[in-house]
N, C-alpha and C positions, 0 to 999 in steps of 0.2 A: 514556456512552461508546459508541463504535462497536463493533459486533461484530468479533471478531478477523478473520474472513474478509473483511469489508468493508475493514477497516484494511489488510490485506495487499493487497487489490485496489488501493486508492488508493496504497499504497506503490509498487506496480509501475508505476503511471502517473507518479508524481512523484519517484521516487527520484533522478533525475538532478539535482534541485534541492537535494539534501542533500549534506553533506560526506561524504568517505569514512569518517570515524569515526562519524558519525551512521548511515550505512548499515550499518557493521559491527555496532554495538551493537544496532540494530533487528533485523538478521538473526539475530544470536545469540539474541536474546530471543524473536522471533516465529517464526522458521523452525526454529531448532535447539532451541527450548523450554528454553534455559538460564535458570537463576535469575539474579537480580542478583548474588548471591554468586559463582556459577560464572563469570560474565562478568568480574567484578572480579578474581577469582583468576587466570583465564586471561590477562587483559590487563594485570595489575598496575596497575589503576586503582581508585580508591575506589568502593565500592558506591554512595555518595551521588551521585557524578558520573555513573555508569551510569544510575541511576534518574532523575536530573534530565534527562539527555540523551534518554532514551527518552520521558519525559513531554513534553519540548520538541518532539521529532520528531513525536509523536502530535498535538500541538497544531498544528504546521506543516501536517501532512498534512490535518487537518480543515479548516484555513483555506484551503489550496490548493483543496480540493474545493468548499468553500463559494463561493469566488470563481470558479473555472473550470468546475466541474460536468462534468468529462470522464467520470468514472465513472458519474455519473447518466445522461449521454447514452449511454454504452456500454450500460448496462442497458436503456434504452429501445430502442436499436437491436437488441439481442439478442431482446427480446420481439417486435418487429416481424418480425424474421427467422424466429422460430419460427412465427408465425401467417400469414405471407404464403404464397400459393400459387404465385406467380410465381418460377420457379427463377432467372431472371436477377437479379431484385431480391434474392433470398436470397443469391446468390453475391456480388453487389456489397456488400451489408451485411456479410457475413462478412469480406470484404476490408478494409472500413473498421474493423471492430471489432478485428481482429488488429493 
């Protein structure tokens, strides 16, 4: 499984491809650090549905990144930006990455 930080990074890139409910469950689980039970109780949805949805979202995010590689490209651009001496290039890269 992807590390939590990497999963959150790819979520930020691809979240517009998810439904509002998928986003809500993911954010409660990964950003607010709620347990499945807490999310279930707060939203009055079964714990099984929350768990299944989060698992499906995780799979979708991995698939999107496998196909599109936007996060991978961003990481490479960040590395280039850190090592380049040319300030104009650095500024251009930082603009692209954001």
